[in-house]
N, C-alpha and C positions, 0 to 999 in steps of 0.2 A: 814637205808640208809645213806651213807656218803653224807654230803652236799658238792656238788662239786663246786670248783672254776674254772674259766677259765684258771688260771695259773697252769700248771702242775709241773713246777720247782720253788722251793723256793730259794730266795736269803737271807732270814733271818729266824731266829728261830720263830716258831709259838707261843711260850710261852713268851719269854723275849724280842724278837725283835733284838737280837744280830746278827750281820753279821759275827761273828767269828765262822763259821761253817766249817766242813771238813768231808770227807768220813770216816765212822767208820767201816762198814761191807758190804760185798757183798754177797747176798744169792740168791739161785735159787727159783723158784716158788714152793709153797707148796700145798699139796692136789690138784695137777694139773698134767695133762699129759705132759705139756710143761716144759722145763727146762731152761727158759730164766734167765738171771742174772739181779738183781736189786740192787740198791745202797741205803744204809741207811747212812745219815749224822748224826753228833752229834754236838750240840752246846757246845762250850768250856766254856760258862758262866753258864748255868743252867743244862747242861748235858742231855737235851732232845735228844732223838734219833728219827729220822723221815725219812720216805721214800722220796727220792728226786732224780729224778722227780717221780711224781705219775702217775698212769695208767689213760689214757683218759677215759672219761665216755663211749665212744663208745666201749671200750674194756673190761670194768669192768665186764660185764655179762659173759664174757668168763671164769672167774675164779669161777663161781658159777654153776658147772656142776655136773655130777654124781660122780665126784671125791671128791666133797665137803661133807665130812662126816656129818656135822650138818644138811644139807638139807635132807640127806637120813634118818636120825633119827634112832630110835630103830630097824626099819625093816632091816637095814644093818647088824644086828647081828643075823639074822636067828632065830633059835629055842631059842636063849637066849634073844630075844627082850623084853620079859616080865620083865626080871631082869634089863635090861637097862632102861625100863620105870619106874621101882621102884626107881632106882638110881636118875632119873630126878625128881621124886616126892620128894625124900629126899632133893635134892638141892633146890627145890621150897619152901619146908617147912622151910629150913634154912633162905632163903631170906625173907620169910614172917615174920619170927621171928625178923629179923633185923628191919623191919617196926614196929612190935609190940613194941619193946624195945626203939628204937630211934626216931620213928615218931608218936607214939601214934595212930596208925591206928585203926579206928573203923567204925561203920555203918554210920557216918556222913562224912567220909573222901572221897575225890575225888582223885583217884589214876590214874596217867598217866604213862604207861610204853612205853618208846621211844625205838624203835627197838624191838618190842615184839616177832617177829618170830612166832614160835608155842606158843600160849599164855597160856601155862600150869601154869606159875607163876601167871598170872592174875586170872586164874580160882581158884587157891588155895587161893589167897587173897580174892576173892569174897565169897568163902565158909567160910573162917575163920572170916572175918571182916564185911561181907555184905556191903562192900564199893562200891561206884560207880567206876567201873573199865573200863578204856579206854586204848586201845592199838593202836599204830601206827607203820607201817613199810612200806618200799618202795615197798613191794610186799605182796599179800595175800597168798603166797605159803604155809605159816604156818598154815592157817586155812580154805582155800577154800574147801578142800575135806571133812571137818567135821564141817561145820558151825553150825549144830544143837547142837554139844557138847559145843559150846561156846555162846549159845543163850543169856546169861545174861551179856555178855561183849559187849562193844561198840568198835568195831574194824574198822580201816580205813587204806587206803593206802595214804602215803604221807611222809613228813619229818617235821622238826621243824617249817618250815614256813607255814605248813598246820594246825597248832594248832590254834583253835579258841581263840581269846582274851577273850571270855566270859567263857572259861572253868575254869580258876583260880584253878588249881589243888593244893591240900594240900600236895601231895607227887608226886615227879617225880622220876622214877627209870630208870636207864640205865645199864643193865647187859651186859657187853662186847659189848658196842655200841661205846663209845667215841674213842677207839683205831682205829675204822674204819673211823672216821669223818675227812673229808678233811679240815674243818674249825672249830675246837673245840672251839676256842675263840668266834667266832660269835655265835655258838650254845648256849654256856653257857650264853652269854650276852642276847640272845633272851629269854632264859628260865627265867633269872633273872627278865626280864621286864614283863613276863607273870604271875608270881605267886604272892600270897599274902605275906605280911611281915612275916607270921608265917610258910610259906611252907618249906618243907624239900626236899633235893635232895640226892638221893642215887646212887652211882656210883660203879661199879666193873670193874676192868681193869687188864691186866697183869702187873706185877711189874718188870720193867727192871732191878732193882738192886737185883733181887732174886737169890737164889742158882741155880735154874734150868737154868737160862740164862748163869751164869758163867760156869756151867758144860758143856753145849751143844754148846756154841758159835754160829756159823752160822747156825747150825741145830736146834736151839731153836725154838720150835713151837710157841712161843709168837710173833715171827716175822710174821708168817702166811702170808708170802709174796705172792702177793702184796696187800692183802686185808687190812692189818693193816698199817696205815699211820703214827701213832704217838705212841711211846712207852715211858710211863711215869715212873718216880720214885716218892717216897713220897714227895721229896723236890720240884720238878718242877710241880707236879699236884697241890700242895698247892699254888705255885706262880700263876698258871693259874686261879685257882678258886678265889683267892684274886683280881686278875686283872679284873675279870668279874662279880664282885658283890656278891661273895659267901665267906663263912668262914667255914672251916672244924671244926666240933664238935666231930667227932669220926673217927678214922682210925684203921682198922684191917688188918694187913699184912698177915693174914692167909686166908682171903676171905671165900666165901661160896662154890665156885667150888672146888672140890677135886683137889689139886695141882698135884696129881699123873697124872692127865690127860695130863698136859703139859710135864711131864717126858716121859710118854708113847708115845705121839705124836712125841716128839723129837727123841726118839729111832726109831720110825717107819720112820721118815724122814731120819735119818742116814742110815737106811737099804734100803731106796728108795723103800718102799712098794708100791704096786699097790692099790691106795685108792678106786678104782672102784670095787674091788672084794667083795665077801661075807665075812664079818668080823667074821663069826662064828668060823673059824679056828684059829682066834687070841684070842678068848675069854678067854680060860683058862690061856694062857700066860699073858694076861692082869691082870687076878685075882691074879696069883702068884706074879707078879711084884708089885701089889698094896699092898699085905700083907707084903712083904719085905720092901717096901717103908715106910709104916705106922709104922712098928716096928722101923726103923731107925729114923723116924720123931719124935717118942715118946721121944727120947733122945736129940732132938734139937728143941724143941717147939718154941724157941724165933726166929728162922730163918724164913725168908719168902721164900717159895719154888716156888712162881710163880704168885700168885694172891693177890690183895688187894681190900678191900671194904672200902668205905668212905661215911660218912654222912655229909652234909653241910646245912647251913641255910643262909638266906640273910645276907650279910655283912653290 
């Protein structure tokens, strides 16, 4: 859930506070039946790109409809749903491995996943580490229909201000949450005040300085207009974390989410696809594109193609 500010228009950069901002890109709404135009500004000092003005709270729910593919989940892919579910499991396993390597997750760990959605990642972590697993989201849409499947997880509706000060998580994860946040600075400061000195923070976000953004311009799916409010690059996310009491200990510009997803969604935005339709007809085109993409990526492994994952500790 983006933590919403009363102010919809920003007069200064959310990261460095500079007022040296100007329009960078105008895009239409994505994964949505409307085609309104929205402005993204860029800070001339730290190069943060951000939606300005933002969508009012009263309108935000209008962009999470049957056109929004993540809400539809694997069922949107018809007879190929089981393959999509396996792909999600593989991504969750990669994310759990990040915790195992960089956060020393074990059966004594308290894990909080902020913006947990459908809590498959938490389920994998609970299975692998036997950790105390907590998830929070602005809606129970991701688990309400299958609560029995997630019986070992502590799931609740809320936002960063709903987190109990008694929880003291050892690990906080935010998988594609921060780019939705209307007040990322306030959120990160709040988390820094909640955790132990030894706690770790894991964040995955789109990488604005990536190859996919340069290739697709205004059609880049990383804009995810108007749901994404802040688009970070490695340099300005580090500034933001340093300003809010955190220090990066690991940065991976390849990420855990297959970056081909951003390329594919960008291609679909360019084609103006009907996101409400059964995606079964798109499946084999998706697979062929993924094979070709991964062959090309093999020869350019040092490039960031769209996603970055970082681990931070208290600064």
